[in-house]
Structure formats: C-alpha cells, structure tokens
N, C-alpha and C positions, 0 to 999 in steps of 0.2 A: 843479546845469545853473547857469547863471553868469546876474545877472541886471543889467537897468538900470530904477534909477529905476522896479522895481518892477516892468519887466517883461520877461518869457519872452529867453532871445539863440533865438531858431529858426535862427539856424543854426550852431549847439549842436544842439541837439534835430535837427534837422534829421539834424545830422552822428553823434549816440544812434541814433538810428531806426533809417538806412541800417547801423550795423554791428550793431548787432542781426536784421535784417532777414536783415544778410550768415551772420548765424553759423546764425543758425534754419536759412538754404537747407544746413549742414555737416551737421546731427545735430543727435540729444537731447543729444548727450555733453556734460558739462559746464555745460548752462545749467538743472538742477536745484539751489534752493535750500532752504535748511531756516533756518528760521526760531522759533527757543528762547527764550523770558520764564523765566523766574524768580520768579514774585508770591508776595509774603512781608502777610501780612493785618499793619496797624497799631495800628492800636486799632479797637473799630465794625465804621466802611462803608470805614473809608482804607485803603489797598492800595499797596502799590511794585507796580514791577513792572520786573524788569530785563532789555533787552533788545538784545544787541550792547553796547557802548558808551555806552546809556543809560539813566537812570535818570529815570521817569513817575508820576507818582500819580492813582490814582482814587477818587472817593469821591460820598457822594447828595447834596442840595441833604439840611437839616434837615426838611425836609419831610416827607422817605422818613424819618425817622428816621435821614442820618450824620451829619457835622460840616462840613459842606461848604467844607471846605478843597486842594479840589480838581476839576476837572473829571465828571461820570460817565459810565462804557460807553454810555450813548449818545451824548452827546455827546461823547465819545471819533469814535465811531461817525459822527456829522453832520459832522464838520467832517473824515472820513476820506475822504468821496463826497467831498470837493474835493480833495483831492489829485491 
C-alpha cells in the first residue's frame, strides 16, 4: 500500500478492498494462503525465523535470561496488533 508523508493512500486501500470483496463473492477457491516459518535457534534464547523472503530475529530481555539482541515474542505480537 503506498503512502504519502506517512499516510495511507485511501484510494489504493479502497481499490484493494473492493477487489477482495469481488473475489470473495466468486467463492473460496484461490483465497487460501499458507504461511510457513523456518525457525533456527542461534544461541541462548536468540532465534531466527525465515518467513518467505524475510528473516527476522527474536530474543528475550537480559532480565529474562536472554541476550537482548532482538525484540521478544511478546513485542512482536504487540507490534502486529497495530499492523
């Protein structure tokens, strides 16, 4: 979705929404998605996940016996609620 000065382009948003509504009216075929993640333990509680073309890391805070090198699972979850 394109943005201008940190704002969502509403016209693009509306168009995508309309296309999704029209596709849903035609039935569920082709609308199923599968997302897979490959997780690798690096050290301690530091983990790496490969999701499609992206790689992210996850860790715990030092106070939770982690290395504090990446966001915690809970921090990712909290951020995801805003997406």
